[in-house]
DOFI-705644 format. One record per atom (N, C-alpha, C): z, y negated, x; residue in one letter. Coordinates in steps of 0.1 Angstrom, whole numbers, plus 5000, padded with zeros to 4 digits. Layout:
ZYXa
...
REM end
This chain:
159019332420i
158319372432i
158019522431i
159019602427g
158919742426g
157819792417g
157619712406a
156519752397a
155219702401a
155119632412r
153919572418r
153319472408r
154119402401q
153619292392q
153619162400q
152419142406v
152319032416v
152618902410v
152118862399a
152418732393a
153818712390a
154418812384r
155918812381r
156718802393r
156418872404a
157118872416a
157118732422a
155918672422h
155718532428h
156518432419h
156518452406l
157218352398l
158718362400l
159218492402t
160618512404t
161018442418t
160218472428l
160518412441l
160418252440l
159518202433d
159418052432d
160618002425d
161118072415q
162318022408q
163518032417q
163618132425m
164718142434m
164718032445m
163518002450l
163317902460l
163517762456l
163517742443r
163717602437r
165217562440r
166117652442n
167517622444n
167917692457n
167617632469p
167917702481p
169417702484p
170217622478k
171617632480k
172217752474k
171717792462e
172217912456e
171518042460e
170318022466n
169418132470n
168918102484n
169818102494p
169318082508p
168218182512p
167218142519a
166118232523a
166718352531a
167618342539i
168218452547i
168918552538i
169518502527v
170118592518v
169118672509v
168118602505v
167018662497v
166318772506v
166118732519l
165518832528l
166418952530l
167718932531g
168719042532g
168619132520g
168519072508q
168419152496q
167219232496q
166019182500l
164819252501l
164919372511l
165519342522g
165719442532g
166519562527g
167619532520t
168419632514t
167719712504t
166919642496y
166219712485y
165219812491y
164419762501f
163419852507f
164019962515f
165219932521s
165920042528s
166320152519s
166920112508k
167320212498k
166120292493k
165120222490l
163920292485l
163320392495l
163320352508a
162820442518a
163720562520a
165020542519a
166020652520a
165820752508a
165620692496l
165420782484l
164120862486l
163020792490k
161720852492k
161820962503k
162520942514q
162621032524q
163321162520q
164421142512q
165221252507q
164621312494q
163521262490r
162821312478r
163721302465r
164421202464i
165321172452i
164421092443i
164221142430e
163221072422e
163721042408e
164421122401g
164821102387g
165820992385g
165920942373e
166920832371e
168320872374e
168720992369a
170121042371a
170321062386a
169421122393a
169621152407a
169621012415a
168820922412v
168820792419v
170120722416v
170520722403a
171820652399a
172920712407a
173020842408q
174120912415q
174020882430q
172820882436a
172720862450a
173120722454a
172720622446l
173020482449l
174320432442l
174920512434g
176120462427g
175820352417g
174720362410l
174320262400l
174320322386l
174220232376h
174120272363h
172620322361h
172420412352r
171020472350r
170020362346r
170520262339f
169620152335f
169020082347f
169920052357v
169519992370v
168620082378v
169020212378a
168320312386a
166820322381a
166620292369r
165220302363r
164320212371r
164820092376n
163920002384n
163620062397n
164520142403y
164220202416y
163220322414y
163320392403v
162420502400v
161020442398v
160920332392t
159620272390t
159020232404t
159820172412a
159420142426a
159020262434a
159720372432l
159420492440l
158020542436l
157620522423r
156320562419r
155220472425r
155520352428h
154520252432h
154420232447h
155320292455f
155320282469f
155420412476f
154620442486s
154720562493s
155720532505s
156120642512y
157020622523y
156420532534y
155120552538p
154520462548p
154520322543p
154220302530q
154220162525q
155620102526q
156620182523l
158020132524l
158420092539l
157920182548t
158220142562t
157520022566t
156220002561q
155519882564q
156219762558q
156719772546a
157519662540a
158719632548a
159419732553l
160619702561l
160219632574l
159119672580h
158619612592h
158319462589h
157719432577a
157419292573a
158719212571a
159719282566v
161019212564v
161619172578v
161519262587v
162119242601v
161319122607v
160019122605e
159219012611e
159618872604e
159818882591a
160218752584a
161618712589a
162518812591d
163818782596d
163718712610d
162918762618h
162818702632h
162218562631h
161318542621a
160718402619a
161818312614a
162618352604l
163618272598l
164718232609l
165018332617k
166118302627k
165518242640k
164218212641g
163718142652g
163418242664g
163618372662i
163318462673i
161818462676i
161018462665t
159618452666t
159218302663t
158718232672p
158418092669p
157418072658p
157617982649t
156717952638t
157017812633t
155917752627r
156117622622r
156117632606r
156117752601m
156217772587m
157617732581m
157717672570p
159017652564p
159517782558p
160817782555e
161417912550e
160717962538e
160317872529q
159717922516q
158417992519q
157617932529h
156317992532h
156518132538h
157518142547i
157818272553i
158118382542i
158918342532l
159218442522l
158018472513l
157218372510k
155918392502k
155018482510k
154918462523t
154018542531t
154518692531t
155818702532l
156418842531l
156018902518l
156218832507l
155918892494l
154418932493l
153618842498y
152118872498y
151919002507y
152519012518r
152319132527r
152719262520r
153819252513v
154419372506v
153519412495v
153019312488l
152219352475l
150719352477l
150219322489q
148819322491q
148119452488q
146819442485t
146019552481t
146019662492t
145819622504d
145619722515d
146919802517d
148019752514l
149319822515l
149319932505l
148719912493r
148820012483r
148020142487r
147020132495a
146220242499a
146920332510a
147920272516a
148520342527a
149220482523a
REM end
C-alpha cells in the first residue's frame, strides 16, 4: 500500500481475505489504521530518513524503509483522508453505519479509496 502498487496491494488483501479466521476483517482494519496513524505522525513531525523513522518507531532499519517509501508516496492530507476512510470502514464493519456490503467488500472499498487516483493529487 505504501508504495502505491495497486495490483500488489489488492493481491495481498485477497490472499488475506481467503482465510478470515487467521485474518479477521476487524484485525486487518486495525493494522491499516495503525499503519496510517504512524505515517501521519511521522509526516507531521517531518521525520523522513530510515534511521530517524527506525528510531521514532522502534523498528529495524529494514522495516523502516517501507515507511520511508510510504512517506514519499503520501502527503499529510492524503494520510488524514486515508485515516478518515479507515474510520468509515470501521463503522461499517461494526454496524454503526448500516451497510449491506460483506466484510471483504468493505475492505476492498477501503483499499480502493486509499489508492485511488484522486487521492494522489491531494
